[in-house]
PAZAPA-4460 file (N, C-alpha, C; in steps of 0.05 Angstrom, whole numbers, plus 32768, in hexadecimal, padded with zeros to 4 digits):
% residues 150
    n_x    n_y    n_z   ca_x   ca_y   ca_z    c_x    c_y    c_z   seq   type   mol
   8637   8764   8664   8636   877A   8677   864B   8776   868C     1      M     A
   865A   878B   8693   866D   8788   86A8   8661   8791   86C3     2      I     A
   866A   8784   86D8   8663   878B   86F3   867B   8797   8700     3      I     A
   8678   87AE   870D   868E   87BB   871B   8689   87B8   8739     4      I     A
   869C   87AE   8746   869A   87A9   8763   86B3   87B2   8771     5      R     A
   86B3   87B5   878B   86CB   87BC   8799   86E1   87A7   8795     6      P     A
   86F9   87B0   8792   8711   879F   878F   8716   878F   87A8     7      F     A
   871E   8776   87A5   8726   8765   87BB   8743   875C   87B5     8      K     A
   8755   875D   87C8   8771   8754   87C2   8773   8739   87B5     9      P     A
   8762   8726   87BC   8763   870B   87B0   875D   870C   8792    10      A     A
   8751   8721   8788   874C   8724   876B   8766   8723   875B    11      D     A
   877C   872D   8768   8796   872E   875B   879F   8712   8752    12      M     A
   8798   86FE   8762   87A1   86E3   875B   878C   86D3   874B    13      V     A
   8773   86DE   874A   875E   86D1   873C   875A   86D9   871F    14      D     A
   8767   86F0   8718   8764   86F9   86FC   8777   86EB   86E9    15      I     A
   876D   86E4   86D1   877E   86D8   86BD   878B   86EF   86AD    16      A     A
   87A3   86F7   86B5   87B1   870E   86AA   87B4   870C   868C    17      V     A
   87AD   8722   867D   87AF   8722   8660   87CC   871C   8657    18      Q     A
   87CE   8710   8640   87E8   8708   8635   87FB   8720   8632    19      L     A
   87F1   8737   862A   8802   874E   8627   8811   8756   8641    20      G     A
   8803   8755   8657   8810   875A   8671   8821   8743   867A    21      Q     A
   8819   872B   8674   882A   8713   867B   8844   8714   866D    22      Q     A
   8844   8719   8653   885C   8719   8642   8871   872D   864B    23      A     A
   8868   8742   8658   887B   8757   8661   8883   8753   867E    24      L     A
   887D   873D   868A   8885   8737   86A5   8874   8744   86BA    25      G     A
   885F   8752   86B2   884E   8760   86C5   883D   874D   86D6    26      E     A
   8838   8735   86CC   8828   8722   86DB   8836   871A   86F5    27      A     A
   8851   871C   86F6   885F   8716   870E   8858   8729   8725    28      E     A
   884F   8741   871E   8848   8755   8732   882B   8752   873C    29      A     A
   881C   8740   872F   8800   873B   8736   87FF   8726   874D    30      V     A
   8801   872F   8765   8803   871E   877C   87EE   8726   8791    31      T     A
   87E9   8714   87A4   87D7   871A   87BA   87E2   8732   87CA    32      L     A
   87FC   8732   87CF   8809   8748   87DF   8804   8763   87D1    33      A     A
   8807   8763   87B6   8802   877C   87A7   87E5   8784   87A9    34      Q     A
   87D3   8770   87A9   87B7   8776   87AC   87B1   8783   87C7    35      G     A
   87BD   8779   87DC   87B9   8786   87F6   87C4   87A2   87F7    36      H     A
   87DB   87A6   87EA   87E6   87C1   87E8   87D3   87D4   87D9    37      D     A
   87C9   87CC   87C2   87B7   87DC   87B3   879E   87E2   87C3    38      Y     A
   8793   87CE   87D1   877A   87D2   87E0   877E   87E5   87F7    39      A     A
   8796   87E6   8802   879B   87F7   8819   87A2   8814   8812    40      A     A
   87A8   8819   87F8   87B3   8834   87F1   87A3   8843   87DC    41      H     A
   8789   883D   87D9   877A   884D   87C6   8762   883E   87BC    42      G     A
   8751   884C   87AD   8739   8840   87A3   873F   882C   878C    43      P     A
   872F   8816   878B   8734   8802   8777   871A   87F3   8772    44      A     A
   8717   87E9   8759   8700   87D9   8752   8708   87C0   8743    45      V     A
   86F6   87AD   8743   86F9   8794   8733   86E1   8793   8720    46      S     A
   86E6   878A   8708   86D0   8788   86F4   86CE   876B   86EB    47      M     A
   86B5   8762   86EA   86AF   8747   86E1   869B   8747   86CB    48      T     A
   869A   8732   86BB   8686   872F   86A7   866E   8722   86B5    49      R     A
   8659   8732   86B9   8642   8729   86C7   8648   8724   86E5    50      G     A
   8634   871C   86F3   8636   8719   8710   864A   8703   8718    51      T     A
   8649   86ED   870A   865B   86D6   8712   8670   86D0   86FC    52      D     A
   8674   86E3   86EA   8687   86DF   86D5   86A4   86E3   86DD    53      G     A
   86B6   86DF   86CA   86D2   86E1   86D0   86DB   86FE   86D5    54      P     A
   86F1   8702   86E3   86FC   871C   86E7   8707   8726   86CC    55      L     A
   8700   873F   86C5   8709   874A   86AC   871F   875F   86B0    56      L     A
   871D   876E   86C6   872F   8785   86CB   872F   878B   86E8    57      C     A
   8747   8792   86F2   874B   879D   870D   8758   87B8   8708    58      L     A
   874E   87CD   8715   8759   87E7   8711   8756   87F8   872A    59      A     A
   8769   880A   872D   8768   881B   8744   877B   8832   8743    60      G     A
   877B   8841   8759   878D   8858   875C   879C   8854   8776    61      L     A
   87B6   8851   8775   87C7   884E   878D   87D0   8869   8795    62      R     A
   87C6   8872   87AC   87CC   888E   87B5   87E8   8890   87BF    63      Q     A
   87F6   88A5   87B5   8811   88AC   87BE   880E   88C0   87D5    64      T     A
   87FE   88D4   87D1   87F6   88E6   87E6   87DA   88F1   87DE    65      H     A
   87D0   8904   87ED   87B4   890D   87E9   87AC   8916   87CE    66      G     A
   87C0   891F   87BD   87B9   892A   87A3   87C7   891B   878C    67      H     A
   87D4   8905   8792   87E4   88F7   877E   87DF   88D9   8780    68      Y     A
   87DA   88CC   876A   87D5   88AF   876A   87E1   88A3   8750    69      A     A
   87E6   8889   8751   87EE   887A   873A   87D8   8867   8733    70      T     A
   87CF   8869   871A   87BA   8857   8710   87C7   883C   8709    71      A     A
   87B9   8826   8710   87C2   880C   8709   87AB   87FC   86FD    72      W     A
   87B2   87E7   86EE   879E   87D7   86E1   87A9   87BC   86DA    73      C     A
   8799   87A7   86DF   87A0   878C   86D6   8788   8783   86C5    74      V     A
   878D   877D   86AC   8778   8774   8699   877A   8756   8695    75      M     A
   8763   874A   8690   8762   872E   868A   8760   8729   866C    76      A     A
   8769   8711   8665   8764   8708   8649   8746   8703   8647    77      D     A
   873C   8705   862F   8720   86FF   862A   870D   8715   8631    78      G     A
   8717   872E   8633   8705   8744   863A   86F5   874C   8622    79      K     A
   86FF   8748   8609   86F1   874C   85F0   86DE   8763   85EF    80      G     A
   86C5   875E   85EB   86B1   8772   85E7   86AB   8783   85FF    81      H     A
   86B7   877C   8616   86B3   878B   862F   86C8   87A2   8631    82      D     A
   86DA   87A4   861F   86F0   87B8   8621   86E5   87D4   8622    83      F     A
   86D1   87DB   8613   86C6   87F6   8613   86BB   87FD   862F    84      V     A
   86AC   87EA   863A   86A0   87EE   8655   86B6   87F0   866A    85      A     A
   86CB   87E0   8667   86E1   87E1   867A   86EF   87FD   8678    86      I     A
   86F3   8807   8660   86FF   8821   865D   86EE   8837   8669    87      T     A
   86D4   8836   8665   86C2   8849   8671   86C3   8848   8690    88      R     A
   86C4   8830   869A   86C5   882D   86B7   86DF   8838   86C3    89      A     A
   86F5   8834   86B5   870E   883F   86BE   870F   885D   86BC    90      C     A
   8703   8868   86A7   8701   8886   86A5   86F0   8890   86BC    91      R     A
   86DB   8882   86C3   86CA   888B   86D9   86D9   888A   86F3    92      T     A
   86E9   8875   86F7   86F9   8873   870F   870C   888B   8711    93      L     A
   8719   8892   86FB   872B   88A9   86FB   871C   88C3   8701    94      L     A
   8705   88C6   86F5   86F5   88DF   86F8   86E8   88E1   8713    95      N     A
   86E3   88CA   8720   86D5   88CA   873A   86E7   88D3   8750    96      F     A
   8701   88D6   874A   8714   88DE   875F   8724   88F7   8755    97      H     A
   8715   890E   8751   8722   8926   8747   8736   8933   875A    98      P     A
   8735   892B   8774   8748   8937   8787   8765   892F   8781    99      H     A
   8769   891A   8771   8784   8914   8767   878A   8926   8750   100      Y     A
   879B   893A   8755   87A2   894D   8740   87B7   8942   872E   101      T     A
   87C5   892D   8736   87D8   891F   8725   87D3   8901   8728   102      R     A
   87D0   88F4   8711   87CE   88D7   8710   87E2   88CE   86FB   103      V     A
   87F2   88BA   8702   8804   88AF   86ED   87FF   8891   86EA   104      D     A
   880A   8886   86D5   8808   886A   86D1   8821   8862   86C1   105      T     A
   8828   8848   86C2   883F   883E   86B4   8836   882A   869F   106      L     A
   8843   882B   8687   883D   8818   8672   8858   880F   8667   107      V     A
   885C   87F5   8664   8875   87EA   8658   8878   87F6   863C   108      H     A
   8890   87FE   8635   8894   880B   861B   888D   87F9   8604   109      V     A
   888D   87DF   8607   8887   87CC   85F2   886A   87C4   85F0   110      D     A
   8859   87CF   8602   883D   87C7   8604   882B   87DC   85F5   111      F     A
   882A   87DA   85DB   881C   87EE   85CB   87FF   87F1   85D3   112      E     A
   87F1   87DB   85D8   87D4   87DE   85E0   87D2   87EE   85FA   113      A     A
   87E5   87EA   860D   87E5   87F9   8626   87E9   8817   8621   114      G     A
   87F9   881E   860E   87FE   883B   8607   87E4   8847   85FC   115      H     A
   87D7   8838   85EA   87BE   8843   85DE   87A9   8846   85F4   116      R     A
   87A7   8833   8606   8792   8834   861A   8798   884A   862E   117      W     A
   87B1   884E   8636   87B7   8864   8648   87AF   887F   863C   118      A     A
   87B4   8882   8622   87AC   889B   8615   878E   889D   8612   119      Q     A
   8780   8887   860E   8763   8887   860D   8757   8891   8628   120      M     A
   8765   888B   863E   875C   8892   8659   8763   88AF   865F   121      L     A
   8772   88BD   864E   8779   88D9   8652   8795   88DD   865C   122      G     A
   87A5   88C8   865F   87C1   88CC   8667   87D2   88D5   8650   123      F     A
   87E7   88E4   8657   87FA   88EE   8643   8816   88E3   864A   124      E     A
   8825   88DB   8636   8840   88D1   863B   8852   88E7   8648   125      P     A
   8862   88DF   865B   8872   88F3   8669   8890   88EC   8668   126      A     A
   8898   88D4   8671   88B4   88CC   8673   88B7   88AF   866F   127      H     A
   88CF   88A7   8665   88D6   888B   8664   88E6   8885   867D   128      V     A
   88DE   8870   868B   88ED   8867   86A3   88FD   884E   869B   129      L     A
   8917   8851   8698   8928   883B   8690   892A   8825   86A5   130      R     A
   8928   880D   869B   892B   87F5   86AC   8918   87F3   86C3   131      H     A
   8900   87FE   86C0   88EC   87FF   86D5   88D7   87E9   86D4   132      A     A
   88D7   87DA   86BE   88C3   87C4   86BB   88CC   87AB   86C9   133      A     A
   88B8   879A   86D1   88BF   8781   86DE   88D3   8770   86CD   134      P     A
   88D2   8772   86B3   88E4   8762   86A2   88FE   8771   869C   135      D     A
   8903   8788   86AA   891B   8797   86A5   8919   87AB   868F   136      G     A
   8903   87AB   8681   88FF   87BE   866B   88F7   87DA   8675   137      G     A
   88F2   87EB   8662   88EB   8806   8668   88CC   880A   866A   138      D     A
   88C5   881D   867A   88A8   8824   867D   88A4   8841   8675   139      M     A
   888D   8847   8669   8885   8862   8664   8874   886C   867B   140      M     A
   887B   8883   8686   886A   888F   869A   8856   88A1   868C   141      L     A
   883D   889C   8691   8828   88AD   8687   881C   88BE   869E   142      Y     A
   8813   88D6   8698   8808   88E6   86AD   87EE   88F3   86A5   143      E     A
   87DD   88F8   86B9   87C4   8905   86B6   87C4   891B   86CB   144      L     A
   87C5   8934   86C2   87C6   894A   86D5   87AC   895A   86D4   145      K     A
   87A2   8961   86EC   8789   8970   86ED   878D   8988   8700   146      R     A
   877C   899C   86FD   877D   89B3   870F   8771   89AB   872A   147      K     A
   877D   89B7   873E   8773   89B2   8759   8756   89BC   875C   148      A     A
   8746   89AD   876B   872A   89B4   8770   8729   89CD   8782   149      Q     A
   8718   89DF   877C   8714   89F7   878C   8704   89F1   87A4   150      E     A
***
């Protein structure tokens, strides 16, 4: 069972980043400073296995302005059978903030599992951003667009 709790910036340095994100240089962006930035600019959660278990996932929405945010996520190795629950929790996070009429996210073009997961969450591929990845590679911009709330 996963436990969802408020995100703490220190979680960024406590999570064992999954190999897929490490191999693409994304682990270099997982810093305490980045954690403070995420905490200051939008809703975010941390997920653990049980009350005292390891961190499995950090996820949030970094607000650009009142109706636009960028979804971010750091996954841990060893999430295994918790992946379905993590996916549901991330969908809930997205759905709990319907005032964001546009949400985007970035996935390294070489990270196939990331592409599948972004699409599972309802994102659609939009553009390739050349040389935008920490390793100098390309990133795919995915977007989720919703109608404004009446």
